[in-house]
N, C-alpha and C positions, 0 to 999 in steps of 0.2 A: 400440397398441403398448405393451408393458409397460415399466416403468422400467428393468429389467435390459437389455432390448433396446436402449433408448435409450442406455444407458451404453456398450454395446459397438458401437454403430453408428459407423462411420468417417465423419467429416464430409468433404464434398467440398471440394476445394481451390478457391481463387479462380479464377473463370473457367470452372470445370467444372460441368457439369450432367448429369443422367441422360439418356441417349440411348435412343431406341427402336431396335428391330431394324433397320428400314430406314435410320435415321440411321447406325448402325454399318456397314451395308453400303456406304452412300455414302462414309463416311470411309475404309473399307478400299479402295474403288475408287480414291480419289484417292492413297492411299499406293502402290497398285500402279501407277498411271499415272506418278507421279513416279519410282518405281523403274525402270520400263521406259524412261522418258525419260533417266535417267542412264546406263543401259546403252547406249541408242542413241547418246548423245553420245560415249561412249568408243569405241563401235563405229565411228562415223564417223572419229574420230581414227585408229583402227587401220586403217581402209580407206584413208585418204589417205597413210598411211605404210607400206602393206603391203609394198613392195619391201624397205625397211629391216628390217621385222619378220621377213619370211621369211629374208632373208639373214643377219641377225645373231642372231635369237632362235629362230625355229622350226627352222631348219636348223643352228643352233649345235652341238647335240650330235652332229651327223654330221660335224663338222670336227675335224681334229687339233689346231687351236689353240684349242679350247674351253677355258674357264676350268678346268673340273674336270680335264681331261687334263693341262693345264700344271702344275697344283698337284700332281697325282699323280706326274708326272715329277720335279718338284722334290723331293718327298718321297722318291722312289726314289733320287735322286742323293745326298740327305743320308744315307740309310741304306745306300747302296752296293748297291741292288737295281736292276739294269738293266731287269728285266722290267716295271717300273711305267711306263716310258716307252713309250707306245703307238706302233706304226708307223702309217703312213698308212692311213686307213680307206677302203676301196674302195666308195664309195657312188655308185650311178648310179640316180637317181630317174627314174621315167617316169609319164606321165599317159596313160591309155588311154580317156578320154572327151572328147567335143568340148567340153562345158561344164565339164569337170573342174576346170581351174584357176580359172575364175570362181567356181564353187561353193565351192572350197577357200578362196578369198579371203573370201567371205562368212562361211563357217563359222569360220575363224580369227579374223576381226574380231569376230564375235559372242562367241566364247569369251573373247577378250581384253577385250571390253567388259564381260562379266559379271565377270571377275576384278577389273578395275580399279574397277568400281562396287560391288563387294561390301560395303565398309564403309558406303556410303550406303544400300544396300538393307537391310542389317541395322539401320541407324539408323531407317529408315522403319518396319520391322517393330516395333522397340522403341517408336517413337512411337505406334504403334497399340495396343500391348499395355499400355503404361505407365499410361494413365488408369484401367484396370480393376484395378490393383494397390493394395494397402493401403500406407500410408506406410512401414511397416516392411519390406515386400517391395521397395519401390522403393529404400530405402537398402541393402538386402542385395544388390540387383542393380546397384548403382552401378558404372560402369566396364565393364558387360557388353559394350557395343558395341566398346570398345577391345580387350578380352580375346578376343572371338570373332574380330575382324578380325586381330589379331596372330597367333593360332593358325592361322588360315586361310592367311595369307601365309607363315608359317613352314613350313606343310605344302606349299604350292605351290613355294616355293624349294627345299625338301628334295627334292621329287619331280623338279624340273627339273634341279637341279645334282648330285644324288647318285644317285637311282634311275634316271632316264632314261639318263644316259651309260653306266652299267654294263649296262643292258638292251639299249640300242642297240648297244653294242660287242659284246656276246655274240652277238646275232642277226646282226650284220654279219660276224663272224669264223667263225661256224658254217658248215661246208661238208661235204656228204656225199662229194663227189668233185670233184677239180680241173677236170674237164670241164664241170661245171655252173656256168654264169655267173649271178651274182646281179644282178637288176635289180629295184629296190624300187619298189613302188607308193607314190606320194607320199601318197595317201589313207590307206593303212594306217599309214604313218609318222606322219602327223598324228593319226590315231586313237590310236596308242600314246602319243604325247606328251601329248595332251589327257587321256587316261584316267589316266595316271600322276600328272600334276600336280594335276588336280582331285580324284582319289581321295585323294591324300595330304593335300590341303587340307581335305577333309571328314573324313578319319580323325583329323586332329589336333584335331578338336572333341570328342574323347572326354572330356576333363575337364569340358567344359561340359555334355555330356549326363549324365554322372554327377552333376554338381552339381544339375541340374534334377530328376533322378530321386530324389535324396536329399531335396531340399526337399519334394517332393510325397509322400514316404514309400514309394516303390516299392522302393528299395534302401537298405541301410544298410552301414556299414563291416564289420560281422560277415559279412554276406552276401558282400561283395566279397572279403574275406579267405578265406572258406571255399571259394569257387569260383575262387581265384586260378589254380590249375593248369588248370582248365577254360578260363578266359579266355586263358591262354597258348596252348592248343591252337587256340582260335578265332582268335587273332591270327595264328598261323602259317598257318591256312587262308586267312584274308583276305589275308595277304601273298602267298600262292601264287596267289590269284585275280587280284589287281590287277597283279602283275608279269608282263610279257609273255614273259619268258625263264624257262626251267625251271631255271636255275642256282641253287645254294643261296645264293651270295653276295648276289644281288639280293633274295632273299626275306628273308635275315637283315637286310639294310640297311633293309628296311621294318618287319620284326617288332620289332627292338630298340627303336627310338624309340617305337613304339606301346605296347610293354610298359612302357617308362619312363613314358609318359603315363598308363598304367593305374595304376601305382604312385602317381604324383602324384595321380590321381583318388581313390585310397583315402585319402590324407592330407587332401585337400579334403573328402571325404565325412565323415571323422572330425570335422573342425572344424564342419561344418554340422550334423551329428547332435548334437554336444555343445551347440551353440547352441540347437537345437530343443528338446532336453531341458530346458535351463535356462529357456526361455520357458514350457514347460508347467509346470515347477515353480513359477515366479513366478505363473502364472495361478491355480494351486490354493492359493496361500498366502492 
């Protein structure tokens, strides 16, 4: 090894050693086992409290006293707009399979387990990746688990309290003819609820994705600014895909925060890009 290579070689931290491929796979296996274990623990908690979860959380957006509807009514009263107070939502759910309710309980418990264990799963992923990073990269990624988890939960709450109520209300009120009676399949309702909440949780990771892409040199601030209008169109398409209802309001409710996150991502990308340029200049001095 040359003297120059020795100077640029990053020393291993205390307690760290170079691992073989099989040792890396074994380490990854245990991270996955612990992550699945955490999801399973929260899944069991959700299973044993399934009646309360279904009555208060899952079926919440289908009830008139849901938090979003109450706050919307209060806003309408403050502004003198009576139309913001929703009338009684006529929801009549039905299950058409023998094992339907049992499978729904398992599915909903698994989804809740995944959501609740998300920060721990991200921490396990970070613990696996961290030893392979240089000290400067570790410092730059400090707080990543907190940021990713915060954005995820912000997206989940946004999807649950904002997007889902408007989508559910639109679908419940839409009627072709008064002679047609609406009876909703509980499986479809759960699918809509899960899709909206998880999709918003993942979409809110946009700043993290842009940060990573900027760090590895795939995108830069100029590229993001040049294709800003294209990104806006893509965001509108994504909003139209993940919202169950075709009304413009639901799509705007999803598209606006996503575009704001995109603009935030540009600012973050500028900061990271400037830092990378400074590091390159320092290395060539």
